[in-house]
C-alpha positions as CSV (number, residue, x, y, z in Angstrom):
1,M,0.1,-0.1,0.2
2,I,1.0,3.5,-1.0
3,S,-0.2,6.7,1.2
4,R,0.3,10.1,1.0
5,H,0.2,12.2,3.5
6,G,-0.3,16.4,2.9
7,K,0.7,17.8,6.5
8,P,2.9,17.2,8.3
9,S,2.4,15.3,10.9
10,G,2.3,11.6,11.4
11,D,5.4,9.5,10.0
12,G,6.2,11.6,6.9
13,I,4.9,12.7,3.1
14,C,5.2,9.2,1.3
15,V,5.1,5.9,3.4
16,I,5.5,2.8,1.6
17,S,3.9,-0.2,3.6
18,G,5.4,-3.8,3.4
19,S,4.6,-7.2,4.7
20,G,4.9,-7.4,8.8
21,G,4.2,-3.4,9.2
22,A,7.8,-2.8,7.6
23,A,7.4,1.0,6.1
24,A,10.5,3.5,4.8
25,V,9.0,6.9,4.8
26,M,10.0,10.0,4.8
27,T,10.3,11.0,8.4
28,D,9.0,14.2,9.6
29,R,11.3,13.8,13.0
30,F,14.3,15.8,14.0
31,D,16.3,15.7,17.2
32,D,17.0,19.3,18.6
33,A,19.7,20.2,16.6
34,G,17.0,19.9,13.5
35,L,18.7,16.9,11.8
36,R,16.5,14.4,10.2
37,L,16.2,11.3,13.1
38,A,15.6,8.7,10.2
39,R,14.5,7.8,7.0
40,F,12.8,4.9,8.5
41,S,9.7,4.3,11.1
42,P,11.0,3.4,14.5
43,A,9.4,0.1,13.9
44,T,10.9,-0.5,10.6
45,R,14.7,0.2,11.4
46,T,14.7,-3.3,13.4
47,K,13.2,-5.2,10.5
48,L,14.5,-3.3,7.5
49,A,17.8,-2.8,5.7
50,P,18.9,-0.5,2.9
51,G,17.9,-2.8,-0.4
52,I,15.3,-5.0,0.8
53,V,12.9,-5.7,-1.5
54,L,8.7,-4.6,0.6
55,N,6.8,-5.9,-2.3
56,A,7.4,-7.2,-6.2
57,T,8.1,-3.5,-7.3
58,L,9.1,-1.4,-4.5
59,T,12.5,-1.7,-3.1
60,V,13.8,0.3,-0.3
61,E,16.9,2.6,-1.3
62,T,20.0,3.6,0.8
63,W,19.2,6.8,2.7
64,S,21.2,8.5,5.1
65,E,19.9,8.1,8.7
66,K,20.7,11.8,9.5
67,A,20.1,14.8,7.3
68,L,18.7,18.2,6.9
69,P,15.4,18.4,5.2
70,S,15.4,20.5,1.6
71,D,14.0,23.7,1.0
72,A,11.5,21.4,-1.6
73,E,10.7,18.6,0.6
74,L,9.8,21.5,3.5
75,A,8.1,23.6,0.6
76,C,6.1,20.6,-0.8
77,R,4.7,19.5,2.8
78,E,2.9,23.2,2.7
79,G,1.0,22.6,-0.2
80,D,3.7,23.9,-2.9
81,R,3.2,21.1,-6.2
82,S,6.5,22.3,-7.9
83,A,8.3,21.5,-4.8
84,C,6.9,17.7,-4.4
85,H,7.7,17.7,-8.3
86,A,11.2,18.6,-7.4
87,V,11.1,16.0,-4.4
88,G,9.8,13.7,-6.3
89,S,11.9,13.5,-9.1
90,A,15.0,13.5,-7.0
91,T,16.4,10.1,-5.8
92,M,13.9,7.7,-3.9
93,A,12.2,4.5,-3.7
94,P,10.1,4.6,-7.3
95,G,6.6,4.5,-5.9
96,C,7.2,7.3,-3.7
97,R,8.5,9.1,-6.9
98,A,5.3,8.2,-8.7
99,V,2.8,9.5,-5.6
100,L,4.9,12.9,-5.6
101,L,5.1,12.9,-9.4
102,R,1.1,12.0,-9.4
103,D,0.3,14.9,-6.8
104,A,2.2,17.7,-8.6
105,C,1.1,16.5,-12.3
106,D,-2.5,17.0,-10.8
107,G,-1.6,20.7,-9.3
108,D,-1.1,21.2,-13.0
109,V,2.4,21.1,-12.7
110,A,3.8,19.8,-16.6
111,A,7.1,18.6,-16.1
112,A,5.4,16.3,-13.2
113,C,3.2,15.0,-15.7
114,L,6.2,14.1,-18.1
115,D,8.2,12.9,-15.5
116,L,5.0,10.4,-14.8
117,A,4.5,9.3,-18.1
118,L,8.4,8.6,-18.5
119,E,8.4,7.2,-15.1
120,P,8.7,3.3,-15.2
121,A,7.0,2.9,-11.7
122,G,4.4,5.8,-12.4
123,D,0.9,5.6,-13.5
124,A,1.4,5.2,-17.6
125,T,0.3,1.3,-17.2
126,S,-1.6,1.3,-20.6
127,T,-0.9,3.1,-23.9
128,V,-3.9,4.4,-23.2
129,A,-2.9,6.2,-20.0
130,L,0.2,7.1,-21.1
131,S,-0.6,9.0,-24.3
132,R,-3.3,10.8,-21.5
133,L,-0.2,11.9,-19.7
134,L,1.7,13.6,-22.4
135,A,-1.4,15.0,-23.9
136,R,-1.9,17.0,-20.3
137,A,2.0,17.7,-20.3
138,C,1.6,19.2,-23.6
139,E,-1.4,20.8,-22.8
140,L,0.1,22.2,-18.9
141,G,3.2,23.8,-21.4
142,S,6.0,21.3,-22.1
143,G,7.1,21.2,-25.0
144,R,8.8,17.9,-25.3
145,G,5.4,16.6,-23.5
146,C,3.6,17.5,-26.8
147,R,6.8,15.6,-29.3
148,E,6.5,12.3,-26.7
149,H,2.6,13.0,-27.4
150,A,3.1,12.8,-31.0
151,A,5.1,10.0,-30.8
152,H,2.5,7.6,-29.5
153,L,-0.3,9.0,-32.4
154,D,-0.6,7.6,-35.4
155,P,1.4,9.2,-38.4
156,G,0.3,11.7,-40.3
157,D,-2.1,14.4,-39.6
158,E,-2.7,13.8,-35.6
159,R,1.1,14.2,-35.4
160,H,0.8,17.6,-36.6
161,E,-0.9,19.7,-34.2
162,P,1.4,18.8,-31.0
163,L,4.4,19.3,-32.5
164,A,3.1,22.6,-33.6
165,R,2.9,23.4,-30.3
166,G,5.9,22.1,-29.2
167,C,7.7,23.8,-31.5
168,M,6.0,26.9,-30.3
169,L,6.4,26.2,-26.9
170,G,10.5,26.1,-27.7
171,D,11.2,22.7,-28.1
172,G,13.8,22.4,-31.4
173,A,13.2,18.4,-32.2
174,S,9.4,19.6,-32.3
175,C,10.2,21.8,-34.9
176,R,12.8,19.4,-36.7
177,L,10.3,16.6,-36.6
178,S,7.8,19.1,-38.2
179,A,9.8,19.3,-40.6
180,A,10.7,15.9,-41.6
181,A,6.9,15.4,-42.4
182,T,6.5,17.9,-44.7
183,T,7.2,17.7,-48.0
184,D,6.8,21.5,-48.7
185,D,10.8,22.3,-49.0
186,A,10.7,25.9,-47.8
187,A,8.0,24.9,-45.4
188,A,10.3,22.6,-43.9
189,A,13.4,25.1,-44.1
190,T,11.9,27.2,-42.3
191,S,11.0,24.6,-39.8
192,L,14.3,23.8,-39.3
193,D,15.7,27.2,-38.9
194,S,13.3,27.5,-35.5
195,A,14.7,24.2,-34.9
196,C,18.5,25.8,-34.8
197,R,17.2,28.5,-33.2
198,H,15.5,26.7,-30.4
199,G,18.8,25.1,-29.7
200,D,18.4,21.8,-32.0
201,A,21.9,21.0,-32.9
202,L,20.4,18.5,-35.8
203,G,18.1,21.0,-37.0
204,C,21.0,23.3,-37.5
205,R,22.7,20.6,-39.4
206,M,20.0,19.9,-41.7
207,L,19.7,23.3,-42.5
208,G,22.9,23.9,-43.1
209,E,22.8,21.1,-45.5
210,R,19.8,22.3,-47.3
211,H,22.0,25.4,-47.5
212,F,24.6,23.8,-49.5
213,A,22.4,22.3,-52.1
214,G,19.7,25.2,-52.1
215,R,16.7,23.0,-51.4
216,G,14.1,25.5,-49.9
217,V,16.4,27.7,-48.9
218,A,18.8,30.1,-51.1
219,T,22.6,28.5,-52.1
220,D,24.3,29.9,-49.4
221,A,27.9,27.8,-48.7
222,A,29.0,30.4,-46.2
223,H,25.6,30.5,-44.0
224,G,25.6,26.7,-44.6
225,R,29.4,26.6,-42.8
226,A,27.9,29.0,-39.9
227,L,25.1,26.6,-39.1
228,L,27.1,23.7,-39.1
229,L,29.3,25.8,-36.9
230,R,26.6,26.4,-34.5
231,A,25.4,23.0,-34.5
232,C,29.0,22.1,-34.0
233,M,29.4,24.2,-30.9
234,L,25.8,23.4,-29.2
235,D,25.6,21.7,-26.5
236,D,23.0,19.7,-27.5
237,A,24.0,16.4,-29.3
238,S,21.0,15.5,-31.1
239,D,23.5,15.3,-34.3
240,G,25.6,12.6,-33.0
241,G,29.0,15.1,-33.6
242,E,27.9,14.9,-37.2
243,A,28.2,18.5,-37.9
244,C,31.7,19.4,-36.5
245,R,32.8,16.2,-38.6
246,E,31.5,17.7,-41.6
247,L,32.8,20.7,-41.1
248,A,35.9,19.4,-40.6
249,A,36.0,17.7,-44.0
250,Q,35.2,21.1,-45.6
251,N,38.0,22.8,-43.3
252,A,40.5,20.3,-44.9
253,L,38.7,20.5,-48.8
254,F,39.5,24.4,-48.0
255,G,42.9,24.3,-47.0
256,G,41.5,25.6,-43.7
257,Q,40.4,29.0,-45.1
258,T,37.0,28.8,-43.3
259,D,36.0,30.9,-40.2
260,A,35.5,27.7,-38.5
261,P,38.0,26.4,-35.8
262,D,41.2,24.1,-36.8
263,R,40.3,20.6,-37.9
264,S,41.8,18.7,-34.8
265,A,39.4,21.2,-32.4
266,L,36.0,20.6,-34.3
267,L,37.1,16.6,-34.6
268,E,37.5,16.9,-30.6
269,R,34.7,18.2,-30.6
270,G,32.5,15.9,-32.8
271,C,34.2,12.8,-30.7
272,T,33.0,14.4,-27.6
273,K,29.9,14.8,-29.2
274,G,29.2,10.8,-30.3
275,S,30.7,10.7,-33.8
276,V,32.3,7.6,-34.9
277,D,34.5,9.1,-37.5
278,S,35.3,11.9,-35.5
279,C,37.0,9.7,-33.2
280,R,38.1,7.5,-35.7
281,A,40.1,10.6,-37.9
282,L,41.4,12.3,-35.0
283,A,43.0,9.1,-33.2
284,S,44.5,8.4,-36.2
285,E,46.0,11.3,-36.9
286,R,47.7,11.8,-33.9
287,Y,48.7,8.3,-33.2
288,G,50.6,9.1,-37.1
289,A,51.8,12.3,-35.8
290,G,53.3,10.2,-32.9
291,L,51.0,12.7,-30.3
292,Y,50.5,9.3,-28.6
293,E,48.8,10.8,-25.4
294,G,46.7,13.3,-27.6
295,A,45.9,9.9,-29.1
296,L,44.6,8.1,-25.8
297,G,41.0,10.3,-25.4
298,P,39.2,9.7,-28.8
299,A,40.8,6.2,-29.3
300,A,39.2,5.0,-25.6
301,R,35.8,7.0,-26.6
302,L,36.2,5.4,-30.2
303,A,36.0,2.0,-28.5
304,A,33.2,3.1,-26.3
305,L,30.8,4.2,-29.1
306,A,31.6,1.5,-31.6
307,P,33.1,-1.7,-29.1
308,E,32.7,-4.6,-31.9
309,D,35.0,-2.1,-34.0
310,W,38.4,-3.5,-33.7
311,F,40.1,0.1,-34.4
312,G,39.6,1.5,-31.3
313,P,41.8,-1.2,-29.6
314,Y,44.2,-1.3,-32.0
315,L,44.9,2.8,-31.6
316,H,44.4,3.1,-28.1
317,G,46.4,-0.3,-27.2
318,M,49.5,0.6,-29.5
319,S,49.2,4.4,-28.1
320,L,49.7,3.0,-24.5
321,Y,52.4,0.8,-25.5
322,N,54.2,3.1,-27.3
323,L,54.2,5.4,-24.2
324,G,56.2,2.7,-22.2
325,R,52.5,1.7,-20.2
326,F,52.6,-1.9,-21.1
327,D,51.0,-3.2,-18.0
328,E,47.6,-0.9,-19.3
329,A,48.3,-1.5,-22.7
330,V,47.4,-5.4,-22.0
331,G,43.7,-5.5,-20.9
332,V,43.0,-3.1,-24.4
333,L,45.3,-5.3,-26.9
334,E,43.7,-8.2,-25.2
335,R,40.5,-7.1,-25.9
336,L,41.6,-6.6,-29.7
337,C,42.4,-10.1,-29.7
338,E,38.9,-11.0,-29.1
339,L,37.9,-8.7,-32.2
340,R,40.9,-9.9,-34.5
341,S,41.4,-13.0,-33.2
342,E,42.7,-14.4,-36.6
343,W,45.5,-11.5,-37.1
344,P,48.7,-13.4,-36.1
345,Y,50.4,-10.1,-34.9
346,C,48.0,-9.0,-32.3
347,K,49.0,-12.2,-30.3
348,L,52.3,-10.6,-31.3
349,W,51.6,-7.4,-29.6
350,L,49.8,-8.9,-26.8
351,Y,52.9,-11.2,-25.6
352,L,55.4,-8.0,-25.9
353,A,53.1,-5.9,-23.8
354,R,52.7,-9.0,-21.5
355,E,56.6,-9.7,-21.2
356,R,57.9,-6.0,-21.1
357,S,54.9,-5.9,-17.7
358,A,56.5,-8.9,-16.6
359,R,54.0,-11.1,-17.4
360,D,55.1,-14.2,-18.5
361,G,52.9,-14.9,-21.7
362,K,55.0,-17.4,-23.2
363,L,52.3,-20.3,-22.7
364,E,49.3,-18.2,-24.3
365,L,51.1,-17.2,-27.0
366,A,52.5,-20.9,-27.6
367,R,48.4,-22.1,-27.2
368,T,47.6,-18.7,-29.4
369,T,49.7,-19.4,-32.6
370,A,49.8,-22.8,-32.6
371,S,48.4,-23.2,-36.2
372,L,50.9,-20.7,-37.6
373,D,53.1,-21.5,-39.8
374,S,56.3,-20.8,-38.3
375,S,57.6,-21.1,-42.3
376,A,55.9,-18.2,-43.8
377,W,56.1,-14.4,-41.8
378,P,55.3,-13.5,-39.1
379,G,55.7,-17.1,-38.0
380,P,59.2,-17.3,-37.7
381,V,58.4,-14.2,-35.1
382,A,56.8,-16.2,-32.9
383,A,59.1,-18.9,-33.0
384,F,61.8,-16.4,-31.9
385,F,59.8,-15.5,-29.0
386,L,59.1,-19.0,-28.1
387,G,62.6,-19.4,-28.0
388,R,62.5,-21.8,-31.2
389,I,65.2,-20.1,-33.3
390,S,67.6,-17.7,-32.8
391,E,68.0,-14.3,-33.5
392,A,70.3,-14.8,-36.4
393,V,67.8,-17.3,-38.0
394,L,65.0,-14.8,-37.5
395,I,67.3,-12.2,-39.3
396,G,67.9,-14.7,-42.0
397,R,64.2,-15.8,-42.6
398,A,63.6,-12.1,-42.9
399,R,65.6,-11.8,-46.1
400,R,63.4,-14.3,-48.3
401,G,61.4,-12.5,-50.4
402,D,61.5,-9.8,-52.9
403,G,63.0,-6.5,-52.4
404,R,60.0,-4.6,-51.0
405,Q,58.8,-7.8,-48.7
406,Q,62.5,-8.0,-47.4
407,L,62.4,-4.3,-46.3
408,E,59.3,-4.8,-44.2
409,Q,59.9,-7.9,-42.8
410,A,63.6,-6.8,-42.1
411,C,61.6,-3.4,-40.2
412,E,59.6,-6.2,-38.0
413,A,62.4,-8.5,-37.2
414,H,64.7,-5.7,-36.3
415,Y,62.2,-4.2,-33.7
416,Y,60.9,-7.2,-32.2
417,V,65.0,-8.0,-31.6
418,G,65.1,-5.2,-29.9
419,A,61.4,-5.2,-28.2
420,R,63.4,-9.0,-26.2
421,H,66.7,-6.7,-25.9
422,M,64.8,-4.4,-23.9
423,A,62.3,-6.6,-21.7
424,H,65.9,-8.1,-20.8
425,G,67.6,-5.3,-20.1
426,R,69.8,-5.2,-23.0
427,A,68.8,-1.3,-23.8
428,K,72.3,-0.9,-26.0
429,Q,71.7,-3.7,-28.1
430,A,67.9,-2.7,-28.2
431,A,69.0,0.8,-29.5
432,R,70.6,-0.6,-32.3
433,S,68.1,-2.7,-33.4
434,F,65.7,0.2,-33.4
435,E,67.9,2.3,-35.2
436,L,67.8,-0.6,-37.7
437,T,64.3,-0.8,-37.7
438,I,64.3,3.1,-38.4
439,A,67.1,2.5,-41.5
440,T,64.4,0.3,-43.4
441,G,62.4,3.6,-43.8
442,V,59.6,1.5,-43.9
443,T,57.5,4.5,-42.4
444,N,53.9,3.2,-42.2
445,F,54.5,0.0,-40.5
446,V,53.8,-0.1,-37.2
447,E,57.0,-1.6,-36.1
448,Y,58.7,1.4,-37.4
449,A,56.5,4.0,-35.3
450,A,57.2,1.8,-32.3
451,A,61.2,1.9,-32.7
452,R,61.0,5.5,-32.8
453,A,58.9,5.9,-29.3
454,E,61.0,3.2,-28.1
455,L,64.5,5.2,-28.6
456,G,62.6,8.4,-28.1
457,R,62.2,7.2,-24.3
458,L,66.3,5.9,-24.2
459,R,67.2,9.3,-25.4
460,A,65.3,10.6,-23.3
461,G,66.3,8.4,-20.3
462,A,69.9,8.9,-21.0
463,A,69.5,12.8,-21.1
464,Q,68.6,12.8,-17.6
465,P,70.8,13.9,-14.7
466,K,72.6,11.2,-12.9
467,A,71.7,11.0,-9.1
468,Q,74.6,13.0,-7.2
469,P,76.0,10.3,-3.9
470,P,75.1,12.3,-0.8
């Protein structure tokens, strides 16, 4: 049973009763210092612990034993429905939320009607009830309520009125959806202009694209770019950061001669707003430039946005590796190997990361490369790591094939020899192997980039002043 107390008497504003008389409450009892004594009634405190299920749908949340009542709680007790909405929107047991949101909605608080419609434990137990709550929110002045109401109506003319009202109330997405519902290009452009003015990023982007094409508006590339820039800089992420990506592409196309921020800043912004392609481009460019620290953020974001895409873990893992953060690289490279289980190089790099972080990865390498042909490249590299062939034999195997193939295999072989030297503390031998890697001139290989990073760290370490004896 859920009951609502309208005055500051009894056990509190909202009471959730369970079996055995147990109840979680917003108590009205305070000590001399004005601190709330408990969030549970005295009889309940000996029977309940935070997280216990009171019935099939309600769960007691963890509430502090002592907390000052908020201004909203006090105002709600005095009958302020907007305050009850604020209290109901705060962290509470779901049942209490529904009680307070219903009370505020009945008191003509538009946002409370919308929240109640979207509340999993609220009153919207049927499509009809949900539609009524959203219609009420729209009627009371919630632009989003109008948009949500339109989404629950049949496509066509029925949606026009709530979307038009939502747009009038300042909900940019309602304006954009109105544009999508019409075949009149000029009317669509007008609706998109309203969407953009109300802060809808996707509306700004769509209007910008219309200015590039002259669709329903005058062709105006400069204004189109300005609209893309506005979409990019808005905090609203409805366009998923794609305006930033498009503007970055145009910046490159026009040689950077636009009034937009530079390409890197645009891609950074697009990546932050959820553009997978922006993250991919930014991480790739920074990795390619040897800016591994700067590549970490967009590479990790790419992996989060596209968890089944191997490229994010690849750039993230190799950036960590080239920064010498081998222990952190292991977990990322493990994920890469899950996504590209057929790729032998992933297994080689994972082995090196484990070895460089003082872990024994030979058993795992032997298992995962068991089917690899040791006579075909890069099979000899795995055999070298497992101690089955010597350094000299590995370098000899790298000389097989045509001229370009020999260079590429030599680039890899010298790097992997150097990495083994580093793992065993042989810095001078490692440096020589890394220099031989660089000498191949195979600049597009990951081993070439790794050799440069290794030499950079070695030289930085050698340049450090030696500690003086006391």
